[in-house]
N, C-alpha and C positions, 0 to 999 in steps of 0.2 A: 573479466568483470568490469563493469562500468560504474563509476561514481560520477554523476553528471550534476553540475550546479547550474540552475536556471534562474538568474536574477530577474525579478519582476518588481516593478515599482508600485504596485497596488496591493493594498491589504484591507480586508473587511474589518473595520474597527469594532464591530460587534463580537468578533471572535476573540475570546480571552486567552486562548492558547498561544504560546510563543513557539511551540514545537509539538509535532505529533508525527506518527508514522503509520502508513497503511501498507499491509501485505496484500498484494494484488496478483491474481492469476487472470491473464487475459488471452483472448484468441477467438477467432471466428466460430470455432466449434465448442467453446466453453459452455457447459451447462452447469449453472450454479448449484443445482441440487446434488450433482455428483460430488462437488468439492465440499459441500456441507456434510454429506455422508462420509467422505474421506477423512475430514478433520474432526467430525463430530462437534462442530462449532457453528453457531448461527452467524451468518455474515452480516456486516453492517451495510454493504452495498452489493447489489447484483444487477447485471444487465444480460439479457439474451439478445443476440444479434437479430435484428429485424423486428423486434417487439418494443412497445413503449416501456419505460422504466420509471421508477420513483426518483424524483429529483431530491436534492438535499433539503428543499423546502417542504418535502412531503407530498408534493403534487405529482401527478402523472405527466410524463414528458409528452409533448406533441410530436417530437421527432422519434424515429425508431433507433434502437441501439445500433451503432456502427460496428461493434464487435462485442463479444461476450466478456463478462467480467464477474469475478467473485472476489470480494475484498473484506478484510477485517482491519479496523483502525484502533489506535491507542488513544484517540482524541479525548474521549469521555472518561477513560479508565485511568489515565496517568496524568498527574499534575506535575510537570517538570519542564523547565526551559531548555534542558539538555536532551539530546536525542537518545543517548545510551539507555535510559530507563524505558523509553518507548520501544526500542528494539528488543530489550530483555523481556518486557511484558508480552510482546507478540510471539517471540520465540517460545516462551513458556506456555502461552495460551494455545499455540498451534503444535506444541510438541516438536519443535525444530531443534537440531536437524532430524530428519526422518529418513530412515532407510527406504529407498525405492521412490522417493518423491520426484527426483529428477526424471526418472524413467516414466512415471505416471504423467508428469507435465508434458514430456516429449510425445508420449503416446496420444495425449489429448490434443496435440498440435498447439500447445499453449506456451506462454512465457510467464516467468515469475519476476516481480520487481517489488522493491521496497520504495514507496513514494513518500518523501519526507517534506513536511511543511515546516518552514524555518522563517520566523519573523525576526528581522534584524534591522530595526529602524536606524541604528547608529552606523551600521556597516562594519562594526568591529567584532562581532561574534564569529566564532569559528565552529562550524558543525562538527560534532564529535561522532565518528563512526568507529566503533570498536573493531579491532582487527579480527576477532573471532566471528563477528557478524559479517564482515567483508568476505572472509573465507567461506562461511556457510553459504552466502548468496552465490559466490563464485562456484561452489560445488554443485549448486542447483542450475547453473548456467544463467543465472539471473543478473539483475542490475539494481543499483541503488541510485535513485534520482532525488536530488534535493532542490526543491523550489523555494528560492529565497525571496521573501517579501520585505520591502523597505517602506 
């Protein structure tokens, strides 16, 4: 399991959130409708490789998707500066852990990751990743990535 911290010096000041987490399934053969059916949850983000996709602005991309993606985010649903409530929300919403999910992801030629947004202007906050969440993602063969913005 990987927990990767990616420090970045830029942050969009219009974003009020100090933290949020996205559960992502990615891969060249990922078909978003399959994962929507699997989880019975409408995604916040989808991309099909080789097709235009909806940008966060709501506009259609000019570029084609480089890989497939299905994602659900805690950004609008959870108001917390800590990551743990965001992880808990996604686990509950997606019914995680799920028997057979690792196998389904592998059969789809996909990967699972939790992508975390972490705004830390002071540089003194420490991202909180609960041990049970780390173990769950590890059991899925996935990774936790933390993008830190200052």
